[in-house]
DOKEKE-532307 format. One record per residue (C-alpha): y, z, x; residue in one letter; residue number from 1. Coordinates in nm, 3 decimals. Layout:
BEGIN
[rolo [Y, Z, X], 'A', NUM]
...
// end
This chain:
BEGIN
[rolo [-11.299, -1.872, 11.562], 'X', 1]
[rolo [-11.651, -1.946, 11.379], 'X', 2]
[rolo [-11.637, -2.092, 11.052], 'X', 3]
[rolo [-11.873, -1.877, 10.780], 'X', 4]
[rolo [-12.035, -2.152, 10.624], 'X', 5]
[rolo [-12.253, -1.897, 10.410], 'X', 6]
[rolo [-11.935, -1.739, 10.264], 'X', 7]
[rolo [-11.775, -2.104, 10.208], 'X', 8]
[rolo [-12.086, -2.180, 10.061], 'X', 9]
[rolo [-12.091, -1.885, 9.834], 'X', 10]
[rolo [-11.732, -1.961, 9.725], 'X', 11]
[rolo [-11.809, -2.308, 9.617], 'X', 12]
[rolo [-12.108, -2.243, 9.439], 'X', 13]
[rolo [-11.988, -1.973, 9.240], 'X', 14]
[rolo [-11.644, -2.082, 9.191], 'X', 15]
[rolo [-11.437, -2.353, 9.051], 'X', 16]
[rolo [-11.218, -2.452, 9.373], 'X', 17]
[rolo [-11.300, -2.827, 9.495], 'X', 18]
[rolo [-11.434, -2.873, 9.850], 'X', 19]
[rolo [-11.078, -2.989, 9.933], 'X', 20]
[rolo [-10.938, -2.662, 9.828], 'X', 21]
[rolo [-11.187, -2.481, 10.032], 'X', 22]
[rolo [-11.166, -2.672, 10.306], 'X', 23]
[rolo [-10.751, -2.619, 10.313], 'X', 24]
[rolo [-10.796, -2.279, 10.270], 'X', 25]
[rolo [-11.057, -2.191, 10.535], 'X', 26]
[rolo [-10.905, -2.445, 10.783], 'X', 27]
[rolo [-11.212, -2.636, 10.807], 'X', 28]
[rolo [-11.161, -3.039, 10.782], 'X', 29]
[rolo [-11.250, -3.194, 10.430], 'X', 30]
[rolo [-11.506, -3.443, 10.629], 'X', 31]
[rolo [-11.691, -3.186, 10.769], 'X', 32]
[rolo [-11.738, -2.969, 10.456], 'X', 33]
[rolo [-11.850, -3.253, 10.243], 'X', 34]
[rolo [-12.104, -3.336, 10.473], 'X', 35]
[rolo [-12.247, -2.957, 10.485], 'X', 36]
[rolo [-12.194, -2.943, 10.110], 'X', 37]
[rolo [-12.413, -3.278, 10.092], 'X', 38]
[rolo [-12.670, -3.184, 10.325], 'X', 39]
[rolo [-12.721, -2.814, 10.142], 'X', 40]
[rolo [-12.713, -2.939, 9.809], 'X', 41]
[rolo [-12.392, -2.706, 9.727], 'X', 42]
[rolo [-12.330, -2.929, 9.414], 'X', 43]
[rolo [-12.665, -2.883, 9.274], 'X', 44]
[rolo [-12.654, -2.538, 9.341], 'X', 45]
[rolo [-12.332, -2.514, 9.183], 'X', 46]
[rolo [-12.443, -2.663, 8.882], 'X', 47]
[rolo [-12.746, -2.437, 8.854], 'X', 48]
[rolo [-12.550, -2.108, 8.880], 'X', 49]
[rolo [-12.289, -2.268, 8.610], 'X', 50]
[rolo [-12.618, -2.340, 8.389], 'X', 51]
[rolo [-12.742, -1.989, 8.425], 'X', 52]
[rolo [-12.407, -1.817, 8.378], 'X', 53]
[rolo [-12.378, -2.020, 8.061], 'X', 54]
[rolo [-12.710, -1.914, 7.931], 'X', 55]
[rolo [-12.632, -1.539, 8.001], 'X', 56]
[rolo [-12.285, -1.589, 7.835], 'X', 57]
[rolo [-12.455, -1.762, 7.526], 'X', 58]
[rolo [-12.717, -1.497, 7.477], 'X', 59]
[rolo [-12.450, -1.221, 7.499], 'X', 60]
[rolo [-12.244, -1.400, 7.211], 'X', 61]
[rolo [-12.555, -1.453, 7.023], 'X', 62]
[rolo [-12.654, -1.068, 7.064], 'X', 63]
[rolo [-12.299, -0.970, 6.960], 'X', 64]
[rolo [-12.307, -1.192, 6.664], 'X', 65]
[rolo [-12.632, -1.079, 6.547], 'X', 66]
[rolo [-12.538, -0.748, 6.575], 'X', 67]
[rolo [-12.223, -0.778, 6.361], 'X', 68]
[rolo [-12.416, -0.968, 6.113], 'X', 69]
[rolo [-12.679, -0.689, 6.097], 'X', 70]
[rolo [-12.396, -0.428, 6.037], 'X', 71]
[rolo [-12.236, -0.650, 5.785], 'X', 72]
[rolo [-12.546, -0.700, 5.589], 'X', 73]
[rolo [-12.635, -0.337, 5.612], 'X', 74]
[rolo [-12.278, -0.257, 5.471], 'X', 75]
[rolo [-12.319, -0.529, 5.204], 'X', 76]
[rolo [-12.636, -0.399, 5.086], 'X', 77]
[rolo [-12.509, -0.042, 5.038], 'X', 78]
[rolo [-12.247, -0.217, 4.811], 'X', 79]
[rolo [-12.494, -0.418, 4.627], 'X', 80]
[rolo [-12.695, -0.120, 4.565], 'X', 81]
[rolo [-12.410, 0.088, 4.417], 'X', 82]
[rolo [-12.282, -0.174, 4.198], 'X', 83]
[rolo [-12.664, -0.247, 4.076], 'X', 84]
[rolo [-12.678, 0.116, 3.983], 'X', 85]
[rolo [-12.339, 0.104, 3.772], 'X', 86]
[rolo [-12.480, -0.227, 3.631], 'X', 87]
[rolo [-12.786, -0.061, 3.507], 'X', 88]
[rolo [-12.587, 0.246, 3.385], 'X', 89]
[rolo [-12.385, 0.032, 3.209], 'X', 90]
[rolo [-12.669, -0.189, 3.049], 'X', 91]
[rolo [-12.828, 0.119, 2.944], 'X', 92]
[rolo [-12.512, 0.220, 2.782], 'X', 93]
[rolo [-12.487, 0.537, 3.028], 'X', 94]
[rolo [-12.172, 0.413, 3.179], 'X', 95]
[rolo [-11.877, 0.328, 2.958], 'X', 96]
[rolo [-11.739, 0.084, 3.199], 'X', 97]
[rolo [-11.626, -0.248, 3.010], 'X', 98]
[rolo [-11.859, -0.553, 3.138], 'X', 99]
[rolo [-11.562, -0.719, 3.223], 'X', 100]
[rolo [-11.468, -0.449, 3.489], 'X', 101]
[rolo [-11.794, -0.472, 3.646], 'X', 102]
[rolo [-11.788, -0.838, 3.656], 'X', 103]
[rolo [-11.460, -0.802, 3.841], 'X', 104]
[rolo [-11.623, -0.575, 4.068], 'X', 105]
[rolo [-11.906, -0.825, 4.148], 'X', 106]
[rolo [-11.662, -1.121, 4.202], 'X', 107]
[rolo [-11.474, -0.903, 4.442], 'X', 108]
[rolo [-11.772, -0.837, 4.607], 'X', 109]
[rolo [-11.893, -1.203, 4.633], 'X', 110]
[rolo [-11.572, -1.308, 4.765], 'X', 111]
[rolo [-11.599, -1.042, 5.029], 'X', 112]
[rolo [-11.939, -1.160, 5.125], 'X', 113]
[rolo [-11.811, -1.513, 5.158], 'X', 114]
[rolo [-11.524, -1.436, 5.378], 'X', 115]
[rolo [-11.706, -1.211, 5.599], 'X', 116]
[rolo [-11.987, -1.480, 5.636], 'X', 117]
[rolo [-11.725, -1.745, 5.727], 'X', 118]
[rolo [-11.575, -1.454, 5.980], 'X', 119]
[rolo [-11.888, -1.411, 6.133], 'X', 120]
[rolo [-11.998, -1.803, 6.142], 'X', 121]
[rolo [-12.305, -1.747, 5.922], 'X', 122]
[rolo [-12.430, -1.916, 5.628], 'X', 123]
[rolo [-12.676, -1.823, 5.378], 'X', 124]
[rolo [-12.952, -1.965, 5.560], 'X', 125]
[rolo [-12.886, -1.750, 5.842], 'X', 126]
[rolo [-12.928, -1.427, 5.645], 'X', 127]
[rolo [-13.248, -1.300, 5.497], 'X', 128]
[rolo [-13.215, -1.232, 5.149], 'X', 129]
[rolo [-13.241, -0.828, 5.077], 'X', 130]
[rolo [-13.461, -0.748, 4.768], 'X', 131]
[rolo [-13.293, -0.493, 4.572], 'X', 132]
[rolo [-13.572, -0.461, 4.350], 'X', 133]
[rolo [-13.418, -0.550, 4.007], 'X', 134]
[rolo [-13.213, -0.822, 3.871], 'X', 135]
[rolo [-12.874, -0.925, 4.036], 'X', 136]
[rolo [-12.568, -0.777, 3.891], 'X', 137]
[rolo [-12.486, -1.099, 3.724], 'X', 138]
[rolo [-12.789, -1.123, 3.523], 'X', 139]
[rolo [-12.775, -0.765, 3.435], 'X', 140]
[rolo [-12.435, -0.824, 3.313], 'X', 141]
[rolo [-12.556, -1.125, 3.107], 'X', 142]
[rolo [-12.854, -0.920, 2.946], 'X', 143]
[rolo [-12.606, -0.703, 2.839], 'X', 144]
[rolo [-12.391, -0.955, 2.675], 'X', 145]
[rolo [-12.703, -1.088, 2.516], 'X', 146]
[rolo [-12.820, -0.756, 2.348], 'X', 147]
[rolo [-12.456, -0.654, 2.216], 'X', 148]
[rolo [-12.370, -0.875, 1.932], 'X', 149]
[rolo [-11.990, -0.919, 1.846], 'X', 150]
[rolo [-11.878, -0.781, 2.205], 'X', 151]
[rolo [-11.509, -0.854, 2.263], 'X', 152]
[rolo [-11.488, -1.147, 2.541], 'X', 153]
[rolo [-11.202, -0.919, 2.687], 'X', 154]
[rolo [-11.453, -0.636, 2.731], 'X', 155]
[rolo [-11.696, -0.894, 2.942], 'X', 156]
// end
């Protein structure tokens, strides 16, 4: 029976089996297979294939992470914009929500952002800041607090 060296080489280069394991499975002496592998550079070919495979896998992981982070950021932006609308209405006196409740909502949102970034393995330097057009919610709350003399601390 003829030895199909091309098939054995392909198995070695693309797989994880050792020369010894392949030689046993194909009924070829270890010595003959080692000589053939050395002469034809199987180990180098295997290294290159593994390297190329790792790059493809890494690129897919990065792309998936970027897509997830983009979706997370889009959702965060939508929530932040809604909170901003509420904060501006409270500041203008158009919404009677207690400032403390708004501050609680902003805190919950901030915590959710942190948890999401941890889950997505992202930190603030990985993410571009979105311009919401006006001051952040906390600044709006602080401005309102400053403009309302005698505001009960429980309502903040």
